[in-house]
DRENGUBA-918045 format. One record per residue (C-alpha): residue in one letter; x, z, y; residue number from 1. Coordinates in Angstrom, 1 decimal. Last residue first. Example, Ala and Ser with C-alpha at 12.3 -4.5 7.8 and 13.67 -1.06 7.14 Angstrom:
<atoms>
[atom "S" [13.7 7.1 -1.1] 2] [atom "A" [12.3 7.8 -4.5] 1] 
</atoms>
This chain:
<atoms>
[atom "T" [21.2 18.8 14.8] 274] [atom "Q" [21.9 21.9 12.8] 273] [atom "R" [21.5 25.0 14.9] 272] [atom "P" [17.9 25.6 13.6] 271] [atom "D" [19.4 26.4 10.2] 270] [atom "M" [16.9 25.5 7.5] 269] [atom "H" [19.4 23.5 5.3] 268] [atom "K" [22.0 26.2 6.1] 267] [atom "M" [19.8 28.8 4.4] 266] [atom "L" [20.7 27.4 1.0] 265] [atom "R" [24.5 27.4 1.8] 264] [atom "Y" [24.3 30.9 3.2] 263] [atom "A" [22.4 32.1 0.2] 262] [atom "T" [25.1 30.7 -2.1] 261] [atom "H" [27.7 32.4 0.1] 260] [atom "Q" [26.0 35.8 -0.2] 259] [atom "L" [25.4 35.2 -3.9] 258] [atom "R" [29.1 35.5 -4.7] 257] [atom "G" [29.5 38.7 -2.7] 256] [atom "P" [26.5 40.5 -4.1] 255] [atom "L" [23.4 40.4 -1.8] 254] [atom "L" [22.7 43.0 0.9] 253] [atom "S" [24.6 40.8 3.4] 252] [atom "R" [21.9 38.2 3.1] 251] [atom "L" [19.3 40.6 4.4] 250] [atom "L" [21.5 41.5 7.3] 249] [atom "P" [22.1 37.8 8.1] 248] [atom "A" [18.4 37.4 8.6] 247] [atom "F" [18.3 40.2 11.2] 246] [atom "C" [18.3 37.8 14.1] 245] [atom "A" [14.9 36.6 12.8] 244] [atom "L" [13.4 39.6 14.4] 243] [atom "A" [14.3 38.4 17.9] 242] [atom "K" [13.2 34.8 17.1] 241] [atom "W" [9.9 36.2 15.8] 240] [atom "L" [9.4 38.2 19.0] 239] [atom "S" [9.7 35.1 21.3] 238] [atom "L" [12.6 34.8 23.7] 237] [atom "G" [12.4 36.7 27.0] 236] [atom "M" [16.1 36.7 27.6] 235] [atom "Y" [16.3 40.5 27.3] 234] [atom "R" [14.2 40.2 24.1] 233] [atom "S" [16.6 37.7 22.6] 232] [atom "G" [19.7 39.8 23.7] 231] [atom "K" [18.3 43.0 22.2] 230] [atom "Y" [17.4 41.3 18.9] 229] [atom "G" [20.6 39.3 18.7] 228] [atom "I" [22.9 42.3 19.4] 227] [atom "V" [20.9 44.5 17.0] 226] [atom "G" [21.1 41.8 14.3] 225] [atom "Q" [24.8 41.5 14.7] 224] [atom "E" [25.2 45.2 14.4] 223] [atom "F" [23.2 45.1 11.2] 222] [atom "A" [25.4 42.3 9.8] 221] [atom "L" [28.5 44.3 10.7] 220] [atom "R" [27.2 47.4 8.9] 219] [atom "V" [26.2 45.3 5.9] 218] [atom "P" [29.7 43.8 5.5] 217] [atom "Q" [30.6 40.4 7.0] 216] [atom "K" [34.4 39.8 6.6] 215] [atom "K" [34.0 39.3 2.8] 214] [atom "H" [31.6 36.6 3.7] 213] [atom "S" [34.6 34.4 4.7] 212] [atom "S" [35.8 34.3 1.1] 211] [atom "S" [33.0 31.9 0.2] 210] [atom "D" [34.2 29.3 2.7] 209] [atom "F" [35.1 28.9 6.4] 208] [atom "R" [38.2 27.7 8.1] 207] [atom "Y" [37.0 25.7 11.1] 206] [atom "F" [38.8 22.3 11.7] 205] [atom "L" [38.1 21.9 15.4] 204] [atom "L" [37.1 19.0 17.7] 203] [atom "P" [34.1 17.7 15.7] 202] [atom "A" [32.3 15.6 18.3] 201] [atom "K" [28.8 16.0 19.8] 200] [atom "L" [30.2 18.0 22.6] 199] [atom "N" [28.3 21.3 23.2] 198] [atom "E" [27.1 22.3 26.6] 197] [atom "F" [26.3 25.6 28.4] 196] [atom "V" [25.5 26.4 32.0] 195] [atom "L" [25.8 29.9 33.5] 194] [atom "G" [22.6 31.4 34.9] 193] [atom "S" [23.5 35.1 34.7] 192] [atom "K" [21.0 35.7 31.8] 191] [atom "A" [22.7 32.8 29.9] 190] [atom "C" [26.2 34.3 30.3] 189] [atom "R" [24.9 37.7 29.3] 188] [atom "F" [23.4 36.3 26.1] 187] [atom "W" [26.5 34.3 25.5] 186] [atom "L" [28.7 37.4 25.7] 185] [atom "E" [26.8 39.3 23.0] 184] [atom "Y" [27.3 36.5 20.5] 183] [atom "D" [31.0 36.2 21.5] 182] [atom "Q" [31.7 39.8 20.9] 181] [atom "R" [30.5 39.4 17.3] 180] [atom "R" [33.4 41.6 16.0] 179] [atom "R" [35.5 44.5 17.4] 178] [atom "L" [32.8 45.2 20.0] 177] [atom "S" [33.6 48.1 22.4] 176] [atom "P" [35.6 45.8 24.6] 175] [atom "D" [32.4 43.8 25.6] 174] [atom "Y" [33.9 40.4 26.6] 173] [atom "G" [34.3 39.3 30.2] 172] [atom "G" [32.7 41.3 33.0] 171] [atom "I" [30.2 38.9 34.4] 170] [atom "S" [32.5 37.4 37.0] 169] [atom "L" [35.3 37.3 34.5] 168] [atom "I" [33.4 34.7 32.5] 167] [atom "K" [32.7 32.6 35.5] 166] [atom "D" [36.3 32.8 36.8] 165] [atom "K" [37.7 31.7 33.5] 164] [atom "R" [35.7 28.4 33.3] 163] [atom "Y" [35.1 27.9 29.6] 162] [atom "M" [36.4 26.2 26.5] 161] [atom "V" [34.7 26.9 23.2] 160] [atom "T" [35.6 25.6 19.7] 159] [atom "P" [36.8 29.0 18.5] 158] [atom "H" [33.4 30.5 19.3] 157] [atom "I" [31.2 28.1 17.5] 156] [atom "L" [28.2 27.9 19.8] 155] [atom "P" [24.5 28.1 18.7] 154] [atom "C" [24.5 31.9 18.3] 153] [atom "T" [21.2 31.8 16.4] 152] [atom "W" [19.3 33.8 19.1] 151] [atom "L" [20.5 31.3 21.6] 150] [atom "A" [18.5 28.5 20.0] 149] [atom "N" [16.3 27.8 23.1] 148] [atom "I" [19.2 28.4 25.4] 147] [atom "I" [21.3 25.9 23.4] 146] [atom "E" [18.7 23.2 23.4] 145] [atom "A" [18.2 23.6 27.2] 144] [atom "H" [21.9 23.4 27.8] 143] [atom "T" [22.3 20.3 25.7] 142] [atom "S" [24.3 20.0 22.5] 141] [atom "P" [22.7 22.0 19.7] 140] [atom "V" [25.2 22.6 16.9] 139] [atom "R" [26.7 20.7 14.1] 138] [atom "R" [29.0 21.9 11.3] 137] [atom "E" [30.6 18.9 9.6] 136] [atom "G" [31.4 19.0 5.9] 135] [atom "R" [33.5 20.9 3.4] 134] [atom "E" [37.0 19.7 4.1] 133] [atom "V" [39.6 21.1 1.7] 132] [atom "G" [42.3 23.1 3.5] 131] [atom "S" [43.0 25.7 0.8] 130] [atom "S" [41.0 28.4 2.5] 129] [atom "S" [38.1 25.9 2.7] 128] [atom "V" [37.5 23.6 5.7] 127] [atom "E" [34.4 23.3 7.9] 126] [atom "V" [34.6 20.5 10.4] 125] [atom "A" [33.5 21.5 13.9] 124] [atom "Y" [31.0 20.4 16.6] 123] [atom "S" [31.8 21.3 20.1] 122] [atom "G" [31.8 24.0 22.8] 121] [atom "L" [31.7 23.9 26.6] 120] [atom "I" [30.9 26.8 28.9] 119] [atom "D" [30.6 26.5 32.7] 118] [atom "V" [29.0 23.1 33.2] 117] [atom "E" [28.1 22.1 36.8] 116] [atom "P" [31.5 20.6 37.5] 115] [atom "H" [30.8 17.9 34.9] 114] [atom "L" [33.4 15.1 35.1] 113] [atom "E" [36.4 17.4 35.4] 112] [atom "F" [34.8 19.7 32.8] 111] [atom "F" [34.5 16.7 30.4] 110] [atom "G" [38.1 15.8 30.8] 109] [atom "V" [39.2 19.3 30.0] 108] [atom "Q" [37.2 19.2 26.8] 107] [atom "E" [38.3 15.8 25.6] 106] [atom "E" [42.0 16.1 26.5] 105] [atom "I" [42.2 19.6 25.1] 104] [atom "R" [40.6 18.5 21.8] 103] [atom "R" [42.4 15.2 21.3] 102] [atom "E" [44.7 16.4 18.5] 101] [atom "H" [41.8 18.1 16.7] 100] [atom "C" [42.5 21.8 16.7] 99] [atom "I" [43.2 23.8 13.6] 98] [atom "D" [41.8 27.2 12.7] 97] [atom "D" [43.3 30.3 11.1] 96] [atom "A" [44.7 32.0 14.2] 95] [atom "D" [41.6 31.6 16.3] 94] [atom "M" [41.1 29.4 19.3] 93] [atom "R" [39.5 29.8 22.7] 92] [atom "M" [40.2 27.5 25.5] 91] [atom "V" [40.4 28.9 29.1] 90] [atom "L" [40.0 26.7 32.1] 89] [atom "P" [41.1 27.8 35.6] 88] [atom "Y" [44.7 28.5 34.6] 87] [atom "R" [46.8 31.6 34.7] 86] [atom "A" [45.5 33.6 31.8] 85] [atom "R" [46.7 37.2 31.9] 84] [atom "A" [43.3 38.8 32.4] 83] [atom "L" [41.9 36.6 29.7] 82] [atom "G" [44.5 37.9 27.3] 81] [atom "Q" [43.6 41.5 27.8] 80] [atom "N" [39.9 40.7 27.7] 79] [atom "L" [40.5 38.9 24.3] 78] [atom "A" [42.2 42.0 22.9] 77] [atom "A" [39.3 44.3 24.0] 76] [atom "G" [36.8 42.1 22.2] 75] [atom "L" [38.9 41.4 19.2] 74] [atom "G" [39.9 45.0 18.2] 73] [atom "V" [42.3 47.4 19.8] 72] [atom "N" [45.2 47.2 17.3] 71] [atom "E" [48.0 49.2 18.9] 70] [atom "K" [50.9 48.6 21.2] 69] [atom "L" [49.5 45.4 22.6] 68] [atom "F" [51.9 42.5 23.1] 67] [atom "V" [50.8 39.7 25.3] 66] [atom "P" [52.7 36.5 24.6] 65] [atom "N" [52.7 33.6 27.1] 64] [atom "L" [53.8 30.7 25.0] 63] [atom "P" [54.5 27.4 26.6] 62] [atom "L" [55.0 25.6 23.2] 61] [atom "V" [58.0 24.0 21.5] 60] [atom "E" [60.8 26.6 21.6] 59] [atom "E" [58.4 29.6 21.8] 58] [atom "F" [57.1 28.3 18.5] 57] [atom "E" [60.0 29.8 16.5] 56] [atom "R" [59.7 33.1 18.3] 55] [atom "V" [56.1 33.4 17.3] 54] [atom "L" [56.9 32.5 13.7] 53] [atom "S" [59.6 35.2 13.6] 52] [atom "N" [57.0 37.8 14.8] 51] [atom "L" [54.6 36.6 12.1] 50] [atom "S" [57.2 37.1 9.4] 49] [atom "E" [58.3 40.3 11.0] 48] [atom "P" [55.0 41.9 10.3] 47] [atom "I" [52.6 42.6 13.2] 46] [atom "P" [52.1 45.7 15.4] 45] [atom "G" [49.0 45.7 17.5] 44] [atom "D" [46.8 42.9 18.8] 43] [atom "I" [49.4 40.2 19.6] 42] [atom "V" [47.5 38.2 22.2] 41] [atom "L" [49.1 34.7 22.4] 40] [atom "V" [48.2 33.2 25.8] 39] [atom "V" [49.2 29.6 25.2] 38] [atom "E" [50.1 27.9 28.5] 37] [atom "G" [49.5 24.8 30.6] 36] [atom "A" [47.9 23.2 27.5] 35] [atom "K" [49.1 19.7 26.6] 34] [atom "S" [47.0 16.5 26.6] 33] [atom "T" [47.4 14.4 23.5] 32] [atom "Q" [47.8 17.6 21.5] 31] [atom "I" [50.6 17.6 19.0] 30] [atom "V" [52.0 21.0 19.8] 29] [atom "L" [48.6 22.7 19.8] 28] [atom "S" [47.9 21.6 16.2] 27] [atom "Q" [51.3 23.1 15.3] 26] [atom "L" [50.1 26.4 16.6] 25] [atom "A" [47.1 26.4 14.3] 24] [atom "L" [49.1 25.1 11.3] 23] [atom "R" [51.7 27.9 11.7] 22] [atom "L" [48.9 30.4 12.1] 21] [atom "Y" [47.4 29.3 8.8] 20] [atom "S" [50.7 29.6 7.0] 19] [atom "E" [51.4 33.1 8.4] 18] [atom "N" [47.9 34.4 7.4] 17] [atom "D" [46.6 37.0 9.9] 16] [atom "K" [46.5 40.5 8.6] 15] [atom "A" [48.7 42.0 11.3] 14] [atom "Y" [46.9 40.6 14.3] 13] [atom "V" [46.9 37.4 16.4] 12] [atom "P" [44.6 36.5 19.3] 11] [atom "L" [44.6 32.9 20.8] 10] [atom "L" [43.5 32.2 24.4] 9] [atom "V" [44.7 28.7 25.3] 8] [atom "S" [45.1 28.2 29.1] 7] [atom "C" [44.1 24.9 30.6] 6] [atom "G" [44.9 23.3 33.9] 5] [atom "L" [42.5 20.9 35.6] 4] [atom "K" [43.9 17.5 36.6] 3] [atom "N" [43.7 15.8 33.2] 2] [atom "M" [45.8 12.7 32.8] 1] 
</atoms>
């Protein structure tokens, strides 16, 4: 039995898929080690179908809903939820992902055995919009490997669990960022001396397919490149790594169908793959 308590931090907004959210919440119900609470951040008004789903799961999960009057974006919404979390460990999750049934047990257990670790991610299984498994997404595991590959964002955000006090000590997420707020956060964590680790086990089913690139327009890809470039130079990484942060920008200039093809081709050269 895990001794450390865990809060799940899960944002929800109006365009989230009801079926996906149901699967996400159900995966928390069947965990072998239960969360102390599920901080559900409702980022602005949501349709009645999602409201009804939240009420339904209040019967089987320790939901701690945070209702925001307007949509403030992911960075600001996560900060609101983080401030409300009551447990020392916080587990990130998104509304379209599914946790492995042993995720909480495995990650909390690791923290109990490794007090020096502050941020813990894991491998993930990519699944399509219809739930078809597309293979395992692997990432560097040790702190040294993660720091060396930090320019690639070598943590899958919804797989991450971290020590709440350490994230709050550096100011939490940048509220001005509606996307890529995790990428920017990891650079600040590294600069502050926080310790990373990734478990070599797929503890999340991560929804990602060709439709995912619709969420990555040119403007977003450019902002990602700027975050990576500044963070890499701030960390003293080599110039080529800083410039390579703009690779997603080049991919975003391609037509939608080709973007995903390019992603698949580039995946074979991805330094995050272990």
